[in-house]
N, C-alpha and C positions, 0 to 999 in steps of 0.2 A: 577457515574456522568455519564453524556453523552456528549460527544466530537464532536464536528462539524468537519467532514471530507471533504477536496476537493482534487480533481484529476484535474490536469492541465496540457497542454501542455506550452512549455516554452513561444509560442505566440500562441493565441487562447482561446477559453473561459473556464472558471472555473466552473466544473461541481461538484454537490454534489455526494460525495460516501455515501456509508451507514454508519451512525454513528456508533461507536463504544461506551463500555460501561468501565470503568476503576474506579477503587477506587480514592478517592480524594486524593490530595496532591502531593508529588514530585516522578515522575517517570524518569526513562531514556528514551532514542529516542530507545533503544534497546526494552525496554519493552513495549513501544508503539507500533512499527512495529509488534512485537508479539502478541499484542492483536488485532490488526487491522486483520493480517493474520487469528489467529484462528478462528475468529467471521467470517471472510468472506468465507473460507474455509469450515467451518460448515453450513452456510447457503448455498452454493452450495452442499454440500454433501446431505443435507436434500431434495431437490429439483431435483437434476441431470439435469439443464437446457441444452440448445445446448451448450449455451456458458458461460465460466467462467469469469465474469468481475471481475477483481482483481488488485492489483498491480504490481505482476510480472507473467511474463508468465510458464505456468506448462510446465513441460518436455511433449516432444511427443504431442506437441500442435501446432496450427498456428494462427499466429494475423489475425484476422478478425476486421471488423468495429467496432462492439461493445464488443471488448473483445478479446477470446481465444477459440478455438474450439478444443477439444481433438480429438485426430485420432479415441480414442477409450473412448465412455463414460464410467466413472469409478469415483469411490469418490478419492479426493484428500487427501494428507497428509500434516496437516497444518504445522508439524515442517520443512518438506522437502521444503515448498514454504517460511518460515521463514527464513530458512538458506539462501534460494537463493536472499531473498530480502535484507537481510544484507549483503550479496555480491555484490548485484547490487548498493547499495550504498556507500560503500567504494570504488566499482570503477566508482562512480560519474554516475550511471544509472538514479538517480533520487536525487533530493533536496528537503529537508523538511524543510517549514516556518512554525513557531509556532509564533501566533500574530504577523505575520510580520517579525518575525525574524529567520535568516537562522541558523539552527541548522547544526553544521558539524563534531560533535563526535557521534557515537553509545552510548556511554555511560555518554554523558552529560545530568544533572540533569536539569528536565522542570517542573516548577512550573505552573500546567495546573488548570485552573478554571472552573467553570459550561460554563462558556461563550466563551472558547478558540476554534479558528480557526486552523487547520492543513491542510496546503497546501502542497500535492506530487505532485512535479513537475517533470514529465519525461522528460529527455534529448532524444534527437535523435541525434546519430551520424552524424559526417558530411561526407558524400561520397568524398571518393578521399584522405582525410585528417586527 
């Protein structure tokens, strides 16, 4: 089953991210994030472009306009990225909406359908607050 994924700032334009493939039926948010990170890291590792466009910033990288630039071009480990994403979610680094409903727990079960839309909304910390 192909799922539509969107990345969005809290305010601004919603942009499609690369879709992911999942088995049909119930999955947890943890499973969904794992599938996304595994597939986006695999795509990056196959091409090793100048910028990694993913959900979370890799270690030893800087944020640029269209993603993250690694200090040394190298393959990424999807398991490390996955742990970083789970940690970021638990620390309110981003929100996840599934078909317009906010998911608040990593182990919450999601009943995804072929036309489900998932929004990953990255939060920006307030300066001085």
